[in-house]
C-alpha positions, 0 to 999 in steps of 0.5 A: 500500500502506498501513501500519497504525498501531502497536499496540495498535490500536483501530478502530471502526465507527460507523454511524448508524441513520437508514436501511439500510446500502448498498454504500458503507457495506459497502466502508468498514466492511469496510476498517475491519474488515480494518485492525483484523484485520491489526493484530491489534487490537480493533474496536468497534461504536458505534451513533451514534444521536444523531438523535432524529427519524430513528434507528429501532430496526429500523435498529439491528437491520438494521445489526447483521445486515448487518455480521455477514452481511458478515463483520465481527467486533467485540470490543465493541458494543451487542450484546455490551457491553465496557469502554467501554459504553454503545455507544449514542451517545444514552446517552453525553450526560453525556460530550458535555456535559462536553466542551462545558463544557470548550470553554466554559471555554476560550472556544472556543465561543459561542452562536449563534441563526442558523438553517440557513436564515440561514447558507445565505442569507448564504453568499457562496461555493458549497459542497458539498451534503453540507457546511456553508456557511462561517458568516459570523460573525453571532453570533461578535462579539456572543457569548461562551462564558460568556454564558448561552445564550438558548433555542433556540440552538446552540453554534459552535466558533470556528475560527482564521481563516487557519490551515492544518489539515494531516494525513497521511491513511493512504490519501489522503496529505497533506491541507490545509484553511484555517480560515475559507475551506474551513470556518467556525465549526461547530456542536458543540451543536445547538439541540435540546439534542443534541451535533452530530456533530463533538463527539460523534464526538471525545468518544466516539473519545477515550473509547473509545481509538480509534487509527485512524478509518476512514471515507469521503473525504466526511469529510475536511473534518470531520477538519480540524474535529475536529483543532481540537476535539482540540487545544482539549480537549488530547486526542491525535488518532487516525490517519485513513484515508479510503476512496475513495467508491463511485459510481453510473453517473452518478458520484454517491456512494452515499448513503441518500437516493439509494436505493443498493442496501441490504445488507438487500436483498442479504442477502434475495437470497442474494448472496454477501458474499465478492463485496462483500468482494473489491471493497473493496480491503481485501486490498491493505493490509499490517500494520505 
């Protein structure tokens, strides 16, 4: 049984419109919606459309239709507005840029010219396919956050090697990750001029006053990274609740690239969404 954070509760749904939502999304998003409802709090829908190459307007429309069909109700979002607008992440770049400049001023980041292929080739330890390999530090010693970044570079956050990053997850309990071993210096600003997930997520969750982040257990290591960003930016971090991932018959987690059953397909087959909600485990939660 999981207790909810104290009032006022502000949760969020933050899907990326790079494909259709699937059953795995449904389970996590329904838990997020239920936790907000049980806490008598607010739920925010944010369209995390930062990937210019893969985001599509038709996926945004399908995302909203899928979540409404599932039964989720939000009080703020791109379709209804609200006090924290805009709710399309791509329209929030000035906020992300300001956060980057704060990190640069504090010497927490440095420009990096390494490509993804360079980092993968230099990796000395195996890593999960869905996670970044530990960065070998190629550009760390020769770069400063105050340097004028060369064209085509990214910015990486300099992690405190050897430090244990700990937090108590609302669902999975105590979590501990060691900086420099479990994750390395990570990208906060991409070489195409777009903020990376870690920085944009932290900046937007902070600006929107999110008190609890509900997401999949595949992002536990991301939480350790983001806690370092919250500390560097001198912001209070929200609580975290990581949901157990749904898996297929072969034990693989459901993902867009695996062609998992989409909510759009289920809607079109007139499947009763109550059947999906009953499998989410959200009904086992109790409010504080």
